[in-house]
N, C-alpha and C positions, 0 to 999 in steps of 0.2 A: 473585730471579737471582742473577748471583755479585756479591756487594756486598765479598769480601775477596778481594785478589790482592799476590800478595807474590814475592820472588827471593830466592835464597838463593844469594850466590855464596861457593866456597871454593876456597883454594889447594891444600888438601889433601883430598882429591882436589881438582883444577882442574875445575871444573864449576861451571853453573848450575844450579838446579831453580827452576822457575817453578808455582806452583800457584794455583790460582782455585776458590772453593767461598765458598756461601752461608753466611746467618750462622746459617742452622738446617738442620737434616736436611730436604732437599724430595728427591723420587723425579724431579723432574725436573730438578735440578741438583745431578746428583752431584759430587764432591770431586773434580777434578783436577790430579793432577802429573806434570811429566815434568821427565827430567833431561836436560838440552843439553851440550855438546864447550864448554870456553869456554877458548880459548886462551892463552896464557903473555902471546903481546902484546895481547889483551884486557884481561888484569891488570894489567898493568904501566899500561895506559892507565888504567885506573880507578882503582887508589890512586895513581895520580900526580897526580890531581886531589882527594885528600885531604889535608888538612894535620891530622894526628892530631892535636898539641898546641891548635890551635883548636875543633876538635870537641870533644874533652873540655873545653872551657870552656863549651860551650853548656851553657843551662837542658836540663833533660830536658824540660820542653815550653814551646813558642812558642805564644805566642799562643790563640786558643780552638779549638783540634782537634775538630772532628766536633761542633762546636756549631751548631745550628740545620740539622740535617742538612746539612751543607757538607762533611763527609766527613775524614779524618786521612788520615795520610801519616806513617811513620816510619822513621828508619834506625839501626839497630844495626850497630855494627863489634865485632869481638871480635877481642880479642888473645889474646897465651896465656895471661896470666894476670888479664885483667880484659876488660870489657865494657862499652859506652858506648851507650846507647838515646835518641832524641831524636827526640818526637811533635809535627807540626808541620799545620798547617791543609793540607788538600789543594790542591795548586798553588803554596803558598805559596813564596817564595824565600828560605831562611835566608843572612842573612849569613856569610860565611867557606865554604859547602857548597854555594854557587851551582852552578859549574862540576859538581860532584861528584852532586847531587841531579837538575840538567840531564841527565847522561849516565846516570843510575840509571832516570831516566823513560823515555828512548829506548830503553833494552834492555829495559824493562817492558813497553811498548809490542809490541817488536819479537816478543819471546819468550812474550808472551802470546796474542799473535795466532794462535799455531801450537800454542794448546790446543785 
């Protein structure tokens, strides 16, 4: 089935790309990707939930993501000259990005159900 699901939200261009794909090529589960419009109000709400300084101070790996088939989530933020990715256990709330990750999860469910 579809094990990998992701969202990519950008401000230039202002859009959200939803993607789901299997771990390996499967005829019954082709990769599905779709672009959705994303408003400046949605963008401002999302980035308003992120404290960039605290996010950059987080470890790159928190807990034991994907241990014992528990799954993993990651959030990556790209700035003009650098990026930061944090990977953590699926469903976990990470200090300093709780509201940001909750909002991303809502977006993920909302947009991926339309694929």
